[in-house]
Legacy VTK file of the C-alpha trace (Angstrom):
# vtk DataFile Version 3.0
C-alpha trace
ASCII
DATASET POLYDATA
POINTS 307 float
0.000 0.000 0.000
1.401 3.383 -0.992
2.315 5.731 1.910
-0.083 8.471 0.697
-3.073 6.090 0.683
-2.089 4.737 4.103
-1.903 8.285 5.520
-5.477 9.009 4.373
-6.963 5.663 5.450
-5.784 6.024 9.063
-7.820 9.169 9.844
-10.864 7.672 8.092
-10.649 4.638 10.392
-10.254 6.966 13.390
-13.399 8.868 12.376
-15.453 5.663 12.125
-14.063 4.479 15.474
-14.882 7.743 17.262
-18.545 7.573 16.269
-18.828 3.811 16.703
-17.287 3.720 20.176
-19.111 6.882 21.217
-22.591 5.753 20.207
-22.255 2.155 21.376
-20.664 3.349 24.625
-23.565 5.683 25.398
-26.025 2.952 24.444
-24.407 0.519 26.880
-24.324 3.162 29.616
-28.013 3.943 29.069
-28.912 0.279 29.472
-27.025 -0.272 32.730
-27.903 3.098 34.281
-30.455 2.794 37.121
-33.885 4.232 36.328
-33.482 6.939 38.974
-30.474 8.409 37.130
-31.977 8.431 33.636
-33.742 11.791 33.910
-32.006 14.149 31.535
-29.576 11.460 30.351
-30.731 11.960 26.737
-29.287 15.497 26.833
-25.971 14.130 28.082
-25.987 11.684 25.152
-26.735 14.467 22.662
-24.021 16.820 23.959
-21.501 13.996 24.243
-22.099 12.720 20.728
-22.074 16.200 19.190
-18.676 16.526 20.866
-17.730 13.302 19.029
-18.909 14.880 15.767
-16.711 17.890 16.514
-13.735 15.601 17.092
-14.449 13.756 13.839
-14.633 17.072 11.976
-11.327 18.125 13.513
-9.677 14.908 12.333
-11.033 15.576 8.855
-9.785 19.184 8.865
-6.280 18.262 9.922
-5.688 14.930 8.198
-7.943 14.570 5.160
-8.848 18.023 3.811
-5.177 19.034 3.230
-4.804 15.951 0.997
-7.840 16.998 -1.065
-7.228 20.746 -1.213
-8.495 22.474 -4.355
-8.226 19.328 -6.499
-11.806 18.988 -7.791
-11.234 15.518 -9.232
-9.938 14.220 -5.945
-12.869 15.744 -4.040
-15.399 14.289 -6.468
-13.732 10.894 -6.041
-14.203 11.159 -2.278
-17.837 12.153 -2.724
-18.387 9.298 -5.184
-16.834 6.621 -2.958
-18.630 7.826 0.172
-21.939 8.067 -1.693
-21.519 4.493 -2.964
-20.843 3.236 0.574
-23.849 5.164 1.849
-26.163 3.766 -0.858
-25.044 0.196 -0.103
-25.773 0.713 3.601
-29.166 2.295 2.840
-30.131 -0.572 0.528
-29.116 -3.081 3.190
-31.484 -1.432 5.652
-34.242 -0.205 3.345
-34.593 -2.993 0.778
-33.425 -5.966 2.817
-35.325 -4.741 5.878
-32.294 -5.312 8.102
-32.504 -2.957 11.088
-29.162 -2.820 12.856
-27.491 -0.229 15.061
-24.150 -1.192 13.518
-25.441 -0.286 10.056
-26.818 2.964 11.498
-23.392 3.767 12.986
-21.676 3.149 9.642
-24.216 5.109 7.585
-24.184 8.077 9.983
-20.385 8.205 9.981
-20.380 8.108 6.181
-22.917 10.950 6.119
-20.755 13.033 8.452
-17.713 12.462 6.249
-19.770 13.561 3.234
-20.889 16.644 5.177
-17.260 17.530 5.898
-16.155 17.039 2.283
-19.090 19.134 1.008
-18.830 21.823 3.690
-15.130 22.416 3.038
-15.753 22.487 -0.713
-18.423 25.178 -0.393
-16.047 27.653 1.276
-13.426 27.557 -1.475
-15.054 30.428 -3.453
-15.232 32.667 -0.340
-13.045 35.760 -0.596
-13.796 37.737 2.595
-14.902 36.946 6.169
-17.848 39.339 5.739
-19.395 36.831 3.331
-20.318 34.755 6.382
-23.223 37.145 7.010
-25.082 36.863 3.666
-24.404 33.117 3.570
-25.703 32.768 7.113
-28.818 34.826 6.398
-29.548 32.758 3.284
-29.269 29.340 4.972
-31.135 30.455 8.109
-34.078 31.897 6.172
-34.169 28.904 3.816
-34.288 26.495 6.752
-37.008 28.525 8.463
-39.106 28.508 5.305
-38.547 24.782 4.734
-39.470 23.812 8.310
-42.592 25.939 8.649
-43.931 25.988 5.094
-41.770 23.870 2.822
-40.720 20.238 2.289
-38.991 19.757 5.645
-42.344 20.080 7.406
-43.748 17.184 5.349
-40.602 15.131 5.937
-40.874 15.739 9.697
-44.484 14.572 9.767
-43.630 11.419 7.804
-40.697 10.522 10.009
-42.704 11.188 13.192
-45.439 8.826 12.004
-42.872 6.144 11.134
-41.281 6.132 14.597
-44.596 6.591 16.406
-45.893 3.428 14.720
-42.927 1.370 15.865
-40.799 1.634 12.691
-43.186 -0.555 10.717
-43.706 -0.310 6.983
-41.327 1.114 4.400
-38.568 3.390 5.683
-39.163 7.039 4.652
-36.374 8.293 2.389
-35.595 11.210 4.693
-34.771 8.767 7.511
-31.495 7.902 5.803
-30.339 11.531 6.020
-30.809 11.945 9.758
-28.114 11.753 12.418
-29.256 9.087 14.886
-28.195 8.568 18.472
-28.908 5.974 21.187
-31.695 7.352 23.386
-32.522 5.678 26.735
-35.457 3.293 26.526
-35.090 2.577 22.799
-33.583 -0.531 21.233
-32.668 1.303 18.035
-30.952 4.635 17.515
-33.337 7.578 17.178
-33.075 10.603 14.825
-31.882 13.822 16.466
-31.144 16.237 13.587
-30.654 16.348 9.836
-27.267 15.997 8.190
-27.662 19.378 6.453
-27.271 20.985 9.890
-23.816 19.455 10.205
-22.949 20.451 6.636
-23.446 24.069 7.727
-21.479 23.556 10.964
-18.613 22.088 8.903
-18.912 24.906 6.352
-18.711 27.650 8.986
-15.793 25.971 10.747
-14.009 25.473 7.414
-14.595 29.134 6.573
-13.111 30.213 9.882
-10.074 28.028 9.180
-9.783 29.499 5.673
-9.508 33.037 7.064
-7.243 32.024 9.981
-10.029 32.698 12.472
-10.416 30.685 15.654
-13.892 29.155 16.083
-12.808 26.726 18.806
-14.877 27.133 21.964
-11.925 26.009 24.081
-9.599 28.791 22.933
-11.867 31.740 22.104
-10.352 33.916 24.804
-7.003 34.014 23.012
-5.691 36.687 20.677
-7.325 37.131 17.282
-3.901 36.507 15.750
-3.288 33.263 17.631
-3.585 30.015 15.735
-6.001 27.414 17.035
-3.659 24.703 18.330
-5.761 23.440 21.236
-6.148 19.654 21.283
-9.716 19.964 22.549
-12.003 21.204 19.803
-15.637 22.244 19.701
-16.805 24.641 16.962
-18.837 27.641 18.081
-21.538 26.732 15.557
-22.007 23.426 17.398
-23.316 25.354 20.419
-26.106 26.711 18.229
-26.996 23.169 17.164
-27.192 22.015 20.794
-29.377 24.995 21.719
-31.765 24.242 18.846
-32.111 20.587 19.896
-32.660 21.469 23.563
-35.256 24.102 22.621
-37.096 21.751 20.264
-37.176 18.864 22.741
-38.135 21.081 25.682
-41.083 22.632 23.819
-41.938 19.442 21.910
-41.747 21.346 18.629
-39.919 20.843 15.360
-37.692 23.913 15.074
-35.224 24.927 12.347
-31.680 24.419 13.619
-29.802 26.606 11.138
-30.981 29.968 12.551
-29.597 28.930 15.962
-26.333 27.768 14.384
-25.908 30.940 12.323
-26.852 33.368 15.124
-24.399 31.834 17.598
-21.578 31.622 15.055
-22.028 35.151 13.688
-22.580 36.619 17.144
-19.315 35.214 18.474
-17.167 35.634 15.358
-18.406 39.155 14.535
-17.699 40.223 18.115
-14.140 38.888 17.980
-13.199 39.625 14.364
-14.105 43.080 12.957
-13.532 41.812 9.392
-16.729 39.763 9.669
-18.737 42.979 10.227
-17.309 44.887 7.251
-20.074 44.252 4.743
-19.721 45.552 1.208
-22.682 47.109 -0.643
-23.068 44.064 -2.906
-23.272 41.775 0.151
-25.974 43.954 1.692
-27.928 43.897 -1.579
-27.592 40.100 -1.716
-29.005 39.776 1.815
-31.954 42.002 0.993
-32.668 40.105 -2.218
-32.567 36.685 -0.516
-34.712 37.902 2.389
-37.362 39.327 0.065
-37.321 36.237 -2.163
-37.793 33.803 0.731
-40.422 36.082 2.260
-42.373 35.958 -1.000
-42.089 32.166 -1.094
-43.425 31.899 2.459
-46.297 34.267 1.686
-47.158 32.315 -1.486
-47.204 28.982 0.351
-49.335 30.449 3.145
-51.789 31.867 0.571
-52.042 28.493 -1.215
-52.796 26.714 2.076
-55.535 29.209 2.930
-56.965 28.834 -0.557
LINES 1 308
307 0 1 2 3 4 5 6 7 8 9 10 11 12 13 14 15 16 17 18 19 20 21 22 23 24 25 26 27 28 29 30 31 32 33 34 35 36 37 38 39 40 41 42 43 44 45 46 47 48 49 50 51 52 53 54 55 56 57 58 59 60 61 62 63 64 65 66 67 68 69 70 71 72 73 74 75 76 77 78 79 80 81 82 83 84 85 86 87 88 89 90 91 92 93 94 95 96 97 98 99 100 101 102 103 104 105 106 107 108 109 110 111 112 113 114 115 116 117 118 119 120 121 122 123 124 125 126 127 128 129 130 131 132 133 134 135 136 137 138 139 140 141 142 143 144 145 146 147 148 149 150 151 152 153 154 155 156 157 158 159 160 161 162 163 164 165 166 167 168 169 170 171 172 173 174 175 176 177 178 179 180 181 182 183 184 185 186 187 188 189 190 191 192 193 194 195 196 197 198 199 200 201 202 203 204 205 206 207 208 209 210 211 212 213 214 215 216 217 218 219 220 221 222 223 224 225 226 227 228 229 230 231 232 233 234 235 236 237 238 239 240 241 242 243 244 245 246 247 248 249 250 251 252 253 254 255 256 257 258 259 260 261 262 263 264 265 266 267 268 269 270 271 272 273 274 275 276 277 278 279 280 281 282 283 284 285 286 287 288 289 290 291 292 293 294 295 296 297 298 299 300 301 302 303 304 305 306
């Protein structure tokens, strides 16, 4: 095996191991934990496993992304191979009807790797840190529209019915694109959030890295010029994801996660890095255009429902 291939395979194995050991470890702990100590344990699982996702993303940033770089062919090869693995795993579960937590672990890890590859690809065209704001506004408004009026609302209803009825019948397509975690009292892993949420977390973290900005929660207090060399890593955007999940579960509502992710990331990064706040006229116009466009879409959908 060539040294270059071996160097890339090692971090991939580490990423699969982090998620596999993390999820199966929490599942085992949930089973042996006395009933009296289970209150609130699902939140510990969620925070702990999002920390695992952060670690996996860090491994990707340091060990895999530098090997891909701006080589489009190489990136497309990664996307192709990961997509093939993901399809095989989905067919095993969906067509063969084989429900297995091991398959869920493998498919979720593959999805996260795809999210990292895609998220880091999307930041390549970025030229200035201020572009975070129009990008953030666009994804947050799009997610809000999709959850309250668009396709995500229908997907959420379908997936809720599927799990409420004991996972009987055909698996909804959207189920394959959800990040699942072991929740106490359930034999199988349960969906917690959509993979697009982690694509945006990876994108924002990759953008921060691109502009030599530190988005690591564990070293935010340092100088704006200091490089992020802390071994512990948790992206600021991940805090927004946790807040969205806690809010949704506490109120028993399906809430869009991307506004939480974007608000936390932009709030922290704009406060620490003035370059993020220096919007150009064309960026302001782009934000206004996107806001108006999505507002019109929401109004049109609301009018059609009333009609």
